[in-house]
C-alpha positions in Angstrom: 3.4 63.2 23.6 4.3 61.3 26.8 2.8 62.7 29.9 3.3 59.9 32.4 3.6 62.2 35.5 0.5 64.1 34.4 -1.6 61.0 33.6 -0.5 59.4 36.9 -2.0 62.3 38.8 -5.1 62.6 36.6 -5.5 58.9 36.9 -7.2 59.5 40.3 -10.1 60.7 38.2 -10.2 58.3 35.2 -13.3 59.7 33.5 -11.7 63.1 33.4 -8.4 61.6 32.3 -10.1 60.0 29.3 -11.7 63.3 28.3 -8.4 65.2 28.7 -6.4 62.8 26.6 -8.9 62.8 23.7 -8.7 66.6 23.6 -4.9 66.6 23.9 -4.6 64.0 21.1 -6.9 65.9 18.8 -5.2 69.2 19.5 -1.6 67.9 18.9 -1.9 65.0 16.5 -5.1 65.1 14.4 -6.0 67.1 11.3 -6.2 70.9 12.0 -5.2 74.3 10.6 -1.7 74.3 12.0 1.3 72.1 10.9 2.4 69.6 13.5 5.8 71.1 14.1 4.3 74.5 14.7 1.8 73.1 17.2 4.7 71.8 19.3 6.7 75.0 19.0 3.7 77.0 20.1 3.4 74.7 23.1 7.1 75.4 23.9 6.4 79.1 23.8 3.4 78.8 26.1 5.1 76.5 28.6 8.2 78.8 28.7 6.1 81.7 29.9 5.8 79.8 33.2 9.3 78.2 33.1 7.8 74.8 32.9 10.7 72.5 31.9 8.5 69.4 32.1 6.3 70.6 29.1 9.1 72.4 27.3 11.2 69.2 27.3 8.3 67.1 26.1 7.5 69.4 23.2 11.1 69.9 22.2 11.4 66.2 21.5 7.9 66.0 19.9 8.8 69.1 17.7 11.9 67.3 16.4 10.0 64.0 15.8 7.4 66.0 13.8 10.2 67.1 11.5 10.7 70.6 13.0 13.8 72.6 12.1 16.3 72.3 15.0 17.4 75.9 14.3 14.1 77.1 15.8 15.2 75.7 19.1 17.8 78.4 19.3 15.0 80.7 20.4 12.5 83.2 19.1 15.0 85.0 16.9 15.4 82.0 14.7 11.7 81.2 14.0 9.6 82.6 11.1 8.1 86.1 11.8 4.6 84.6 11.6 5.2 82.4 14.7 7.2 85.1 16.4 4.3 87.5 16.1 2.3 85.2 18.3 4.5 86.1 21.2 2.5 89.2 22.2 -0.8 87.3 22.8 1.1 84.4 24.3 2.4 86.8 26.9 -0.9 88.5 27.5 -3.0 85.4 27.7 -0.5 83.7 30.1 -0.5 86.6 32.6 -3.2 89.3 32.0 -5.7 87.9 29.6 -8.1 90.9 30.2 -5.7 93.1 28.2 -6.2 91.3 24.9 -8.2 93.4 22.4 -9.5 93.1 18.8 -6.4 95.2 17.8 -4.2 92.3 18.8 -6.3 90.0 16.6 -6.3 92.4 13.7 -2.5 92.8 13.8 -2.1 89.0 13.4 -4.8 88.7 10.7 -3.9 91.7 8.6 -3.0 90.9 5.0 0.8 90.4 4.7 3.3 87.8 3.9 3.1 86.6 7.6 -0.6 86.9 8.3 -2.6 84.3 10.1 -6.0 82.9 9.0 -8.8 82.9 11.5 -8.8 79.1 11.7 -5.0 79.0 12.4 -5.3 81.7 15.0 -8.1 79.9 16.8 -6.0 76.7 16.8 -3.1 78.6 18.2 -5.2 80.3 20.9 -6.5 76.9 22.1 -3.0 75.6 22.2 -1.7 78.5 24.2 -4.6 78.4 26.7 -4.2 74.6 27.0 -0.5 74.7 27.7 -0.7 77.7 30.1 -3.4 75.8 32.1 -1.5 72.5 31.9 1.6 74.2 33.3 -0.5 75.2 36.3 -1.5 71.6 36.8 2.1 70.4 36.3 3.4 72.7 39.0 0.4 72.3 41.3 0.7 68.5 41.5 4.5 68.5 41.7 5.1 67.0 38.3 7.8 69.6 37.6 9.6 68.9 40.9 9.5 65.2 40.2 11.5 65.7 37.0 14.7 65.9 39.0 17.1 68.1 40.8 16.4 71.8 40.1 13.5 70.8 37.9 15.8 69.8 35.1 13.9 67.0 33.5 15.0 64.3 31.2 13.1 62.5 28.4 13.9 58.8 28.5 13.9 57.0 25.2 10.7 55.2 24.7 10.7 51.4 25.1 8.1 48.7 24.7 7.6 48.8 28.4 6.8 52.5 28.5 3.3 53.7 28.2 2.4 56.3 25.7 0.3 59.1 27.0 -3.0 57.4 26.1 -2.2 53.9 27.2 -2.5 55.0 30.8 -6.3 55.0 30.2 -6.6 51.4 29.1 -9.9 50.1 30.5 -11.2 53.5 31.3 -13.4 53.9 28.2 -10.6 55.5 26.0 -11.4 54.4 22.5 -9.6 51.4 21.1 -8.8 53.3 18.0 -7.0 56.0 20.0 -5.1 53.3 21.9 -4.1 51.6 18.7 -2.9 54.8 17.1 -0.8 55.7 20.1 0.6 52.2 20.7 1.8 52.4 17.1 3.2 55.8 17.8 5.2 54.4 20.7 6.6 51.6 18.7 7.5 54.0 15.9 9.2 56.2 18.4 11.4 53.4 19.7 12.8 52.9 16.2 13.0 56.6 15.5 15.0 57.6 18.6 18.4 56.4 17.5 18.0 58.0 14.1 16.7 61.2 15.7 19.7 61.4 17.9 22.0 60.9 15.0 20.1 63.4 12.9 20.4 66.0 15.7 24.1 65.5 16.0 24.6 65.6 12.2 22.6 68.8 11.9 24.5 70.4 14.7 27.9 69.6 13.0 26.6 70.8 9.6 25.2 74.0 11.2 28.5 74.7 12.9 30.3 74.2 9.6 28.0 76.5 7.7 28.3 79.2 10.4 32.1 79.1 10.2 32.0 79.3 6.4 29.6 82.2 6.6 31.9 84.1 9.0 35.0 83.3 7.0 33.3 84.6 3.8 32.2 87.7 5.7 35.7 88.4 7.0 37.2 87.8 3.5 34.9 90.5 2.1 36.1 92.9 4.8 39.6 92.3 3.3 41.6 92.5 6.6 43.5 89.3 7.4 44.0 90.1 11.1 40.5 91.3 11.4 39.3 88.1 9.8 41.1 85.9 12.3 39.5 87.8 15.2 36.1 87.7 13.5 36.2 84.0 13.2 37.1 83.5 16.9 34.5 86.0 18.0 31.9 84.3 15.7 32.7 80.9 17.2 32.2 82.3 20.7 28.9 83.9 19.6 27.8 80.6 18.0 28.7 78.7 21.2 26.5 81.2 23.2 23.6 80.7 20.9 23.9 77.0 21.1 23.0 77.0 24.8 19.6 75.3 25.1 19.6 74.6 21.4 19.5 70.8 21.1 18.3 68.0 23.4 21.5 66.1 24.1 22.2 62.4 24.8 23.7 61.9 28.3 26.0 58.9 29.1 23.0 56.8 30.2 21.3 57.2 26.8 18.7 59.7 28.0 17.7 62.6 25.8 17.7 65.7 28.0 15.7 68.7 27.1 16.5 72.4 26.5 18.5 73.9 29.3 17.8 77.6 28.6 14.1 78.6 28.6 14.9 82.3 28.3 15.4 82.0 24.6 11.7 81.1 24.2 10.4 84.2 25.9 10.4 88.0 25.4 9.7 90.5 28.1 10.3 88.0 30.9 9.4 90.5 33.6 5.8 90.7 32.3 3.7 88.8 34.8 0.4 88.6 36.6 -1.0 91.7 38.3 -4.1 91.7 40.5 -7.0 92.6 38.3 -8.6 94.5 41.2 -5.6 96.9 41.2 -5.8 97.7 37.5 -5.8 101.3 36.3 -9.2 102.8 35.9 -8.7 103.3 32.1 -8.1 99.6 31.6 -10.5 96.8 30.6 -13.7 96.7 32.6 -15.0 93.6 34.4 -15.8 90.8 32.1 -19.5 89.8 32.7 -20.3 86.2 31.8 -23.9 87.3 31.1 -22.6 89.3 28.1 -20.2 86.7 26.7 -20.2 83.1 27.9 -18.6 79.8 26.8 -22.0 78.1 26.4 -23.7 80.8 24.4 -20.8 82.4 22.5 -17.4 80.8 22.8 -18.4 77.2 22.1 -20.0 78.0 18.7 -17.2 80.3 17.5 -14.4 77.9 18.3 -16.2 74.9 16.9 -17.0 76.7 13.7 -13.4 77.8 13.0 -11.7 74.6 14.3 -14.0 71.7 13.7 -14.9 69.5 16.7 -12.5 71.1 19.2 -15.5 72.9 20.8 -17.2 69.6 21.6 -14.0 68.1 23.1 -13.4 71.3 25.2 -17.0 71.3 26.3 -16.8 67.7 27.3 -13.8 68.4 29.4 -15.4 71.4 31.1 -18.5 69.3 31.9 -16.4 66.4 33.1 -14.5 68.4 35.7 -17.8 69.9 36.9 -19.3 66.4 37.3 -16.5 64.9 39.3 -17.5 63.7 42.7 -16.5 66.0 45.5 -18.8 65.0 48.3 -16.0 64.4 50.8 -14.4 67.8 50.1 -17.7 69.6 50.4 -18.7 67.7 53.6 -15.5 68.8 55.2 -16.3 72.4 54.3 -19.9 72.0 55.5 -21.6 72.6 52.2 -23.0 71.0 49.1 -20.5 69.7 46.4 -21.9 72.0 43.7 -21.6 75.0 46.0 -18.0 74.1 46.9 -16.9 73.6 43.3 -18.6 76.7 42.1 -16.8 78.7 44.9 -13.4 77.5 43.6 -14.3 78.1 39.9 -15.7 81.6 40.5 -12.8 82.6 42.7 -10.4 81.6 39.9 -12.4 83.5 37.3 -12.6 86.5 39.7 -8.8 86.8 39.7 -9.0 87.2 35.9 -11.7 89.8 36.1 -14.6 87.5 35.2 -17.7 88.0 37.2 -21.1 86.2 37.5 -24.0 88.6 38.3 -25.9 85.8 40.0 -23.2 84.9 42.5 -22.6 86.2 46.0 -18.8 86.5 46.2 -19.0 86.7 50.0 -19.4 82.9 49.8 -15.8 82.6 48.6 -14.4 83.7 52.0 -16.8 81.5 53.8 -16.1 78.4 51.8 -12.3 78.6 51.1 -9.9 78.8 54.0 -6.9 81.2 53.7 -4.2 78.6 52.9 -6.4 77.1 50.2 -7.0 80.5 48.6 -3.2 81.2 48.7 -2.5 77.9 47.0 -5.2 78.4 44.3 -4.0 81.9 43.5 -0.3 80.8 43.3 -1.0 77.8 41.0 -3.4 79.8 38.9 -1.5 83.1 38.5 2.2 82.3 38.9 2.5 78.5 39.0 6.3 78.6 38.7 6.4 79.8 42.3 4.6 76.7 43.5 6.6 74.1 45.5 5.9 70.7 46.9 5.6 72.1 50.4 2.6 74.2 49.4 0.9 71.1 48.0 1.6 69.2 51.3 0.6 72.1 53.6 -2.9 73.0 52.2 -5.7 70.7 53.4 -3.6 68.4 55.4 -6.7 66.4 56.3 -7.6 65.8 52.6 -6.7 62.9 50.4 -4.3 63.2 47.6 -7.0 62.6 45.0 -9.0 65.5 46.5 -6.0 67.8 46.1 -5.7 66.6 42.5 -9.4 67.4 42.0 -8.7 71.0 43.1 -5.9 71.2 40.5 -8.2 70.0 37.8 -10.7 72.7 38.7 -7.8 75.2 38.4 -6.7 73.8 35.1 -10.2 74.0 33.5 -11.2 77.3 35.0 -8.0 79.0 34.0 -8.2 77.6 30.4 -11.8 78.7 30.0 -10.9 82.2 31.3 -8.2 82.6 28.7 -10.4 81.3 26.0 -13.3 83.7 26.9 -11.1 86.7 26.6 -9.4 85.6 23.3 -12.6 84.4 21.7 -14.4 87.6 22.7 -11.6 89.7 21.0 -11.9 87.5 17.9 -15.7 88.0 17.9 -15.3 91.8 18.2 -12.8 91.8 15.3 -15.2 89.8 13.1 -18.1 92.1 13.9 
């Protein structure tokens, strides 16, 4: 996948970027429980929850390159029930992860034609959490706005001059093997793009032909000539409606533009974040890290069911914690570790995760109001973020320091979602 705008922002912190890209590459392109086309479709579903066209457009193209069925791009009604059943935990993890229970896990794993295996589900959960958190970063750093008027992005055909998502890290300790693989992927993509565009157009023509034949056959069976004519016309109109947002299309400049209708990838669009502190009394209690933590519980479970992903995730969590933040902390009059922990714990607090050894009064002392508003918006409803918010908070801080805050948001949010999901899986297994 090509993430130029993301890698450009993360490039202010090259060590973290290297760690992020290794995990991203492993998650999307290396051996794992899920087929490659399904991985990209799950990413589409996750990004659509936050209306993130940048990521949806990216994964639509990658989905097709992985041999995915273009019919799936019509929306959730056109995908296999097994994938569609993932919609519920996608929705919950994206907005109110504290609501996920072992019953949600059991429903997906129960023995049936469309059941998930534990390994597949863990892979899917990591994908969902990764893309939800990455959507926060995309909006938080303005990558979505940079995609063009109204946020409607375009995916330019790859050329020899373009960087693949990993080449941006050249010279920053990214492994040569990973670079070699992705350079080859970029070269292959150059040759594939024309044939991909032709295949998309051919499939669309064939699909329209099959749809009309099906409708004609249906009307003939009804045996009413006049009704048949009306049925064909109505069917064509319905087919036209369904085609909205179906295929990436080539514009006059040769660009491949992404899906225009994100609503087809979501159900229950009104379901969104609600303040955890205002939850009903009978809902989930506060999540205490002392009872279930990433280090003591989540890491071992995810690594056992999806080999090596735990190490890559753990490296990423540690990398963001180790980033230099002395300038930011100095401006706030505190130690770097204190300042970063304040941001991390504030984000986890919004998702109902509490640390018994932390004095939450520090959050109000460390984080000024505009910063807290920014963090909450990017974390909980990133689609409401705009470039003005990025410019307004911390006017005296450097761009790289603002990116650092967004990296903390990305990782803290991802870990929060993983903690809830992995705890539910653990409870199911017990």
